[in-house]
C-alpha positions in Angstrom: -0.2 -54.1 3.9 2.7 -56.4 4.8 6.0 -54.8 5.7 9.2 -56.7 4.9 12.3 -55.8 7.0 15.9 -56.6 6.7 18.3 -55.6 9.5 22.1 -55.7 10.2 23.4 -56.6 13.6 22.9 -53.9 16.2 19.9 -52.2 14.4 17.7 -50.6 17.0 13.9 -50.4 17.2 14.1 -46.7 16.6 16.0 -47.2 13.3 13.4 -49.8 12.2 10.5 -47.7 13.1 11.9 -44.6 11.5 12.3 -46.3 8.1 9.0 -48.3 8.3 7.0 -45.2 9.2 8.5 -43.3 6.3 7.5 -46.1 4.0 4.0 -46.3 5.4 3.7 -42.5 4.8 4.4 -43.2 1.2 1.8 -45.9 1.1 -0.9 -43.7 2.5 -0.1 -43.0 6.1 -2.8 -43.5 8.7 -5.1 -45.1 6.2 -2.7 -48.1 5.9 -3.5 -51.2 8.0 -0.3 -53.1 8.8 -0.8 -56.8 9.2 2.7 -57.7 10.3 6.5 -57.4 9.9 8.1 -60.1 7.8 11.8 -61.0 7.6 14.4 -63.8 7.4 13.7 -66.4 10.1 17.3 -66.0 11.4 16.5 -62.3 12.1 12.9 -62.7 13.4 14.2 -62.5 17.0 16.4 -59.5 16.4 15.7 -57.0 19.3 15.2 -54.1 16.9 12.5 -55.9 14.9 10.8 -57.4 17.9 10.6 -54.1 19.7 9.4 -52.3 16.6 6.7 -54.8 16.0 5.6 -54.4 19.6 5.4 -50.6 19.2 3.3 -51.2 16.0 1.2 -53.8 17.7 1.8 -56.4 15.0 3.4 -59.9 14.8 6.7 -60.8 13.3 6.9 -63.6 10.7 10.2 -65.2 9.7 10.7 -67.1 6.5 13.4 -69.6 5.7 16.3 -68.4 3.5 15.4 -70.9 0.8 11.8 -69.5 0.5 13.0 -65.9 0.2 15.7 -67.0 -2.3 13.0 -68.2 -4.6 11.4 -64.8 -4.9 12.5 -62.6 -7.8 12.8 -59.0 -6.5 12.9 -55.7 -8.5 15.8 -54.1 -6.6 18.4 -56.8 -6.0 21.6 -56.2 -4.0 24.8 -58.3 -3.8 25.3 -57.9 0.0 22.1 -59.6 1.2 22.4 -62.1 -1.7 25.9 -63.2 -0.3 24.7 -63.2 3.3 21.3 -64.9 3.0 20.8 -66.2 -0.5 18.1 -63.6 -1.4 18.8 -60.4 -3.3 16.5 -58.3 -1.0 15.2 -59.6 2.3 12.8 -56.7 2.7 11.2 -57.0 -0.8 11.1 -60.9 -0.8 9.7 -61.1 2.7 7.0 -58.5 2.0 5.9 -60.3 -1.2 5.8 -63.7 0.5 3.9 -62.4 3.5 1.3 -60.7 1.3 0.6 -64.0 -0.5 -0.9 -64.7 -4.0 -1.4 -61.6 -6.2 1.1 -59.6 -4.2 2.4 -56.3 -5.5 5.0 -54.0 -4.1 3.3 -50.8 -3.0 6.5 -49.3 -1.8 9.8 -50.8 -3.1 12.9 -51.2 -1.1 13.8 -48.3 1.2 17.1 -48.3 3.1 19.0 -46.6 5.9 22.4 -47.4 7.3 21.4 -50.7 9.0 17.8 -51.3 8.0 15.9 -52.0 4.7 12.1 -52.2 4.3 9.5 -52.7 1.6 5.7 -52.8 1.6 3.5 -55.2 -0.3 -0.2 -55.8 -0.6 -2.2 -58.7 -1.9 -4.6 -57.8 -4.7 -6.7 -60.9 -5.1 -9.2 -61.5 -7.9 -12.7 -61.3 -6.5 -15.3 -63.7 -7.9 -17.1 -60.9 -9.8 -13.9 -59.6 -11.4 -12.8 -60.3 -14.9 -10.5 -63.2 -14.2 -8.6 -62.9 -17.4 -7.0 -59.6 -16.3 -3.3 -60.2 -15.6 -2.2 -59.5 -12.1 0.7 -57.2 -11.5 3.8 -59.3 -11.4 6.5 -58.7 -8.7 9.0 -59.6 -11.4 9.3 -56.1 -12.8 12.0 -53.5 -12.8 10.1 -51.5 -10.2 9.1 -47.9 -11.0 12.3 -46.2 -9.8 14.8 -47.4 -12.3 15.4 -50.1 -14.9 17.2 -53.3 -13.8 19.3 -54.8 -16.6 18.8 -58.4 -15.4 15.0 -58.3 -15.0 13.6 -61.7 -15.8 11.5 -62.3 -18.9 7.8 -61.9 -18.5 5.5 -63.6 -20.9 2.7 -61.5 -22.5 -0.7 -62.1 -20.7 -3.5 -63.6 -22.8 -5.6 -60.7 -24.1 -9.2 -60.4 -23.3 -12.0 -58.5 -25.1 -12.0 -54.9 -24.1 -15.0 -52.5 -24.1 -15.9 -50.6 -27.3 -13.8 -47.4 -27.1 -16.0 -45.6 -29.7 -19.4 -45.9 -28.2 -20.0 -42.1 -28.6 -19.2 -42.1 -32.3 -22.0 -41.9 -34.8 -20.5 -43.2 -38.0 -16.8 -43.1 -38.8 -14.9 -39.8 -38.6 -14.0 -38.3 -41.9 -12.0 -35.4 -43.4 -9.7 -33.0 -41.6 -11.8 -33.2 -38.5 -11.4 -36.9 -38.1 -11.3 -37.0 -34.3 -13.9 -38.8 -32.1 -15.1 -35.6 -30.4 -17.8 -37.5 -28.5 -15.3 -39.8 -26.8 -15.0 -39.3 -23.1 -13.0 -40.9 -20.3 -16.0 -42.8 -18.9 -15.9 -45.1 -22.0 -12.5 -46.3 -20.9 -13.9 -47.9 -17.8 -17.5 -48.7 -18.7 -18.5 -52.4 -18.0 -15.0 -53.4 -16.8 -13.4 -53.9 -13.4 -10.4 -51.6 -13.9 -8.6 -49.1 -11.6 -9.7 -45.8 -13.1 -7.1 -43.2 -14.1 -9.2 -42.2 -17.2 -11.9 -40.1 -15.5 -10.9 -36.8 -13.8 -13.5 -37.0 -11.0 -11.9 -36.8 -7.6 -12.0 -40.2 -5.8 -13.9 -40.8 -2.5 -16.5 -38.2 -3.4 -19.1 -37.0 -2.8 -18.2 -36.5 0.9 -20.7 -37.8 3.5 -22.0 -34.3 4.4 -22.8 -33.6 0.8 -24.5 -37.0 0.3 -26.7 -36.3 3.4 -27.7 -32.8 2.1 -28.6 -34.3 -1.3 -30.5 -37.2 0.4 -32.6 -34.8 2.5 -33.6 -33.0 -0.7 -35.5 -36.1 -1.9 -38.3 -35.3 0.5 -39.2 -32.2 -1.5 -39.3 -33.8 -5.0 -43.0 -33.2 -5.3 -42.4 -29.5 -5.8 -40.9 -28.0 -9.0 -37.2 -27.0 -8.7 -36.6 -23.4 -7.4 -33.1 -22.3 -8.3 -33.1 -18.8 -6.7 -31.3 -19.8 -3.5 -28.6 -21.7 -5.3 -28.2 -19.0 -7.9 -27.7 -16.4 -5.1 -25.1 -18.6 -3.4 -23.1 -19.0 -6.5 -23.3 -15.2 -7.2 -22.1 -14.5 -3.6 -19.3 -16.9 -3.9 -17.9 -15.0 -6.9 -18.9 -11.5 -5.8 -21.4 -11.1 -8.6 -25.1 -10.1 -8.8 -27.4 -13.1 -9.4 -28.2 -11.7 -12.9 -24.7 -12.7 -14.0 -25.2 -16.4 -13.0 -27.0 -19.2 -14.9 -27.2 -22.7 -13.4 -27.0 -25.6 -15.9 -27.2 -29.3 -16.0 -23.5 -29.7 -16.0 -21.0 -27.8 -18.1 -22.0 -29.9 -21.1 -25.4 -28.2 -21.2 -23.7 -24.9 -21.2 -21.7 -25.8 -24.3 -24.9 -26.7 -26.1 -26.7 -23.5 -25.1 -23.7 -21.4 -26.3 -23.7 -23.2 -29.6 -27.4 -22.7 -30.2 -28.1 -19.3 -28.7 -25.1 -17.1 -29.4 -25.3 -15.1 -32.7 -21.8 -16.1 -34.0 -20.5 -16.9 -37.4 -16.7 -17.4 -37.0 -16.1 -19.6 -33.9 -12.6 -20.7 -33.0 -11.7 -23.5 -30.5 -8.2 -23.6 -29.0 -6.9 -27.2 -29.0 -5.9 -29.6 -27.5 -8.8 -29.2 -25.1 -12.1 -30.8 -24.0 -13.8 -31.7 -27.3 -17.5 -31.1 -26.3 -17.5 -27.4 -27.1 -16.5 -28.1 -30.7 -18.9 -31.0 -31.0 -21.8 -28.8 -29.8 -20.9 -26.1 -32.2 -20.7 -28.5 -35.2 -24.0 -30.1 -34.2 -25.5 -26.6 -34.2 -24.3 -26.1 -37.8 -21.3 -24.0 -37.2 -18.1 -24.3 -39.2 -15.3 -24.4 -36.5 -11.8 -23.2 -37.0 -9.0 -24.6 -34.7 -6.0 -23.1 -33.1 -3.6 -25.9 -32.4 -1.1 -25.3 -29.5 2.2 -27.1 -29.9 4.1 -29.4 -27.6 7.4 -27.5 -28.3 5.7 -24.4 -26.8 4.6 -26.4 -23.8 1.0 -26.2 -25.2 0.9 -22.6 -23.9 -1.4 -20.0 -25.5 -0.1 -17.2 -27.7 -3.1 -14.8 -28.0 -1.7 -13.6 -31.3 -2.4 -17.1 -32.8 -6.1 -16.6 -32.5 -7.6 -15.1 -35.7 -8.6 -11.5 -35.3 -12.0 -12.0 -37.0 -13.1 -14.7 -34.6 -16.4 -13.7 -32.9 -16.3 -16.7 -30.5 -13.2 -18.1 -28.9 -13.3 -21.2 -26.6 -10.3 -22.1 -24.4 -9.9 -24.2 -21.3 -8.0 -23.1 -18.1 -6.5 -25.3 -16.8 -6.7 -27.0 -20.1 -8.0 -30.6 -20.4 -6.0 -32.7 -21.3 -2.7 -30.8 -21.2 -3.1 -29.6 -17.6 -1.6 -26.3 -18.6 -2.7 -23.2 -16.6 -2.7 -20.2 -18.9 -2.0 -16.7 -17.4 -5.2 -14.8 -16.8 -3.8 -11.8 -18.6 -3.1 -13.9 -21.7 -6.7 -15.0 -21.8 -7.9 -11.4 -21.0 -6.0 -10.2 -24.1 -8.4 -12.2 -26.2 -11.4 -10.2 -25.1 -12.8 -7.4 -27.3 -16.0 -5.8 -28.3 -17.9 -8.0 -30.8 -16.4 -11.2 -29.6 -17.5 -13.8 -27.0 -14.6 -15.2 -25.0 -15.6 -18.6 -23.4 -13.2 -19.8 -20.7 -13.9 -23.3 -19.5 -12.8 -23.4 -15.8 -14.2 -26.8 -15.0 -10.9 -27.7 -13.2 -10.0 -24.3 -11.7 -11.1 -25.3 -8.2 -8.4 -28.0 -8.3 -5.8 -25.2 -8.5 -4.8 -23.8 -5.1 -6.1 -20.3 -4.7 -7.7 -20.5 -8.1 -5.0 -18.3 -9.4 -5.4 -17.2 -13.1 -9.2 -17.5 -12.8 -11.4 -15.0 -14.7 -14.5 -15.8 -12.6 -15.7 -12.6 -11.0 -14.2 -10.3 -13.7 -16.8 -7.9 -15.1 -14.4 -5.6 -17.0 -13.8 -7.9 -20.0 -16.3 -7.5 -22.9 -18.0 -10.7 -24.0 -16.5 -12.8 -21.2 -18.2 -16.1 -20.4 -16.8 -18.4 -17.7 -18.0 -21.9 -17.3 -17.7 -23.9 -14.0 -18.5 -27.4 -13.1 -19.1 -29.0 -9.7 -18.6 -32.5 -11.2 -14.9 -33.0 -10.8 -14.0 -31.9 -7.3 -17.3 -33.0 -5.6 -17.9 -36.2 -7.5 -21.3 -35.2 -9.0 -21.0 -36.5 -12.5 -24.2 -38.4 -12.1 -26.1 -35.5 -10.7 -25.2 -32.9 -13.4 -24.6 -29.5 -12.1 -22.6 -26.6 -13.4 -23.0 -22.9 -14.0 -22.2 -20.0 -16.4 -20.8 -16.6 -15.3 -21.5 -13.8 -17.9 -23.0 -10.5 -18.5 -26.7 -10.2 -17.8 -27.7 -9.9 -21.4 -25.7 -13.1 -22.3 -27.2 -14.9 -19.3 -30.7 -13.9 -20.5 -30.0 -15.1 -24.0 -28.8 -18.5 -22.8 -31.6 -18.8 -20.3 -34.2 -18.4 -23.1 -32.7 -21.4 -24.8 -33.0 -23.6 -21.8 -36.0 -25.9 -21.2 -38.1 -25.2 -18.1 -36.6 -26.4 -14.8 -33.3 -27.6 -16.4 -31.6 -28.3 -13.0 -33.1 -30.8 -10.6 -33.8 -30.0 -6.9 -31.0 -32.4 -5.6 -28.6 -30.7 -8.0 -29.6 -27.2 -6.8 -29.2 -28.3 -3.2 -25.7 -29.6 -4.0 -24.8 -26.4 -5.8 -25.8 -24.3 -2.8 -24.0 -26.6 -0.4 -20.8 -26.5 -2.4 -20.7 -22.7 -2.1 -20.5 -22.6 1.7 -17.3 -21.5 3.4 -16.7 -24.9 4.8 -17.0 -26.5 1.4 -14.7 -24.0 -0.2 -12.1 -24.6 2.5 -12.4 -28.4 1.9 -12.0 -27.8 -1.9 -8.9 -25.7 -1.2 -7.4 -28.4 1.0 -8.2 -31.0 -1.7 -6.5 -28.8 -4.3 -3.3 -28.7 -2.2 -3.4 -32.5 -1.7 -3.9 -33.0 -5.5 -0.7 -30.9 -6.0 1.3 -33.2 -3.7 0.0 -36.4 -5.3 0.6 -35.0 -8.8 4.2 -34.2 -7.9 4.6 -37.8 -6.8 3.1 -39.1 -10.0 5.4 -36.9 -12.1 8.4 -37.9 -10.1 7.7 -41.6 -10.8 7.0 -40.9 -14.5 10.4 -39.1 -14.8 12.2 -42.3 -14.1 11.1 -43.8 -17.4 13.2 -42.9 -20.4 10.3 -43.8 -22.6 7.9 -41.3 -21.1 7.7 -37.6 -21.8 5.4 -35.4 -19.7 3.9 -32.0 -20.4 5.8 -29.7 -17.9 4.2 -27.5 -15.3 1.0 -29.5 -15.0 -1.5 -27.7 -12.7 -4.7 -29.7 -13.0 -5.8 -33.0 -11.4 -4.4 -34.9 -14.4 -1.2 -35.1 -16.5 -0.6 -35.6 -20.2 2.2 -38.0 -21.3 3.8 -39.0 -24.5 5.0 -42.6 -25.2 5.9 -43.9 -28.6 3.2 -46.4 -29.4 1.0 -45.2 -26.4 -2.1 -46.8 -27.9 -0.5 -50.3 -27.5 0.8 -49.4 -24.0 -2.8 -48.4 -23.1 -4.1 -51.8 -24.1 -1.4 -53.6 -22.1 -2.3 -51.4 -19.1 -5.9 -52.6 -19.5 -4.6 -56.2 -19.3 -2.9 -55.3 -16.1 -6.1 -53.8 -14.6 -5.7 -50.0 -15.3 -7.7 -47.7 -17.5 -6.1 -44.5 -18.8 -7.5 -41.9 -21.2 -6.4 -42.2 -24.9 -5.1 -39.0 -26.4 -5.8 -39.4 -30.1 -9.4 -38.1 -29.8 -8.1 -34.6 -28.9 -7.3 -32.4 -32.0 -3.6 -31.6 -31.9 -2.7 -35.0 -30.4 -2.2 -38.5 -31.9 -2.0 -42.1 -30.8 1.3 -41.5 -28.8 -0.5 -39.5 -26.1 -2.2 -40.6 -22.8 -3.9 -38.6 -20.1 -3.6 -39.8 -16.5 -5.8 -38.8 -13.6 -4.0 -38.0 -10.3 -4.8 -40.5 -7.7 -3.7 -41.3 -4.1 -0.1 -42.5 -3.6 -0.9 -46.2 -3.2 -2.8 -46.3 -6.5 -0.1 -44.3 -8.2 2.6 -46.6 -7.0 0.6 -49.6 -8.3 0.1 -47.9 -11.6 3.7 -47.0 -12.0 4.6 -50.7 -11.5 2.0 -51.6 -14.1 3.4 -49.0 -16.5 6.8 -50.5 -16.0 5.6 -53.9 -16.8 3.5 -52.7 -19.8 6.7 -51.1 -21.3 8.6 -54.3 -20.7 6.0 -56.3 -22.4 6.4 -54.1 -25.5 10.1 -54.8 -25.7 
């Protein structure tokens, strides 16, 4: 990272450091490596800048006024323009110092006598798709629109990956949604920054990788799931007979569709489409309850048909990120009905409030959990079912022998430890902070409408013509999840995974540019 600084006469090192450290915190705090302070050459010897650089242990680089004047900045100001010929010393100096491919990670921040901005160089590596347009510094910035933003020409398109790789034949009829489309198709085979897949970044953690690696020495033996099953049961305060380990939540959906004796299944949408796809593949005719944007995509239990003998609902729901009250879901339970609650993202909610896991008083309740998202185990495939013993036995009979591998069983047991649960809780709180930052940035765009009260590690947004915006974001190096494959949504919706602050800031800049390119 390169920090651009502008100072007025008399600015102290304390003032400079206070503003710079605040900007660095926005950019990722201790993980940020500062390469130097950059400013106007006439100010490079200012005592406040020199002393601040000394405290940070970095050099100071000064650039001539004519060099900085040639840099278009997203947040211009008349005062520095009149004084030095550049509309923002901090932004221009940061971008010049960062070099080719520079983007503003943190735009101009200012105090009474100091301004600063942070830029980073994002070079194209030899193995990257070189036709992907780089983020241009000539954008409005993500905070507000600038009326005099320069014109930016549309980048040359490049071939994108096939977005319907899961579809077998064209969708038809009233159910014309690609129920087999998943976020991984958005990033497959391309070097894109991933906001399409909801797996937490920088996972699995090292300690979990090591536990899984040690399990490879016992692969000669058949998998034994008893210890992992007991650990899951203890974690939720249940007897082991109420737990079934599965090869990810996806296997659980297939087992439910094939093994449960139901005739009138209902799926509450918009939600993860795999449950409906599995039911249809098993020959069921599925009815849909479509939640509405004007209601905040919140569930009204009265909307579910009384004769439904299977109801499937997500909590928090993918893709809306809505967390339904536990009692609203509990109101759907009754004798003669299976109530399936997909809690794949519940461990991303601090305190797992509104969870029904561990409840034994609700007839027909089936709770599904996944370890894929929080722990980064999508390639290992591990999840579990919590249900009554008779339901678990019914599903278990439909499973093949040894359905969960030894490494996956070891991972499941490890993720049930007290230390792991504490780490997951910490991650949930961190996700909440980063989600708030993403939503605050999105709120600055008049073109963007977000689903309020998001509680999951992703947010759902509506932009007129979002399908075209998504393609422009791909050109700028970002993958987001299309929304039109979810029943109840159309081409104007996108789902965004919550990422760290640096990635989010870069994405918001890209979104700004993508909207500009669309006029």
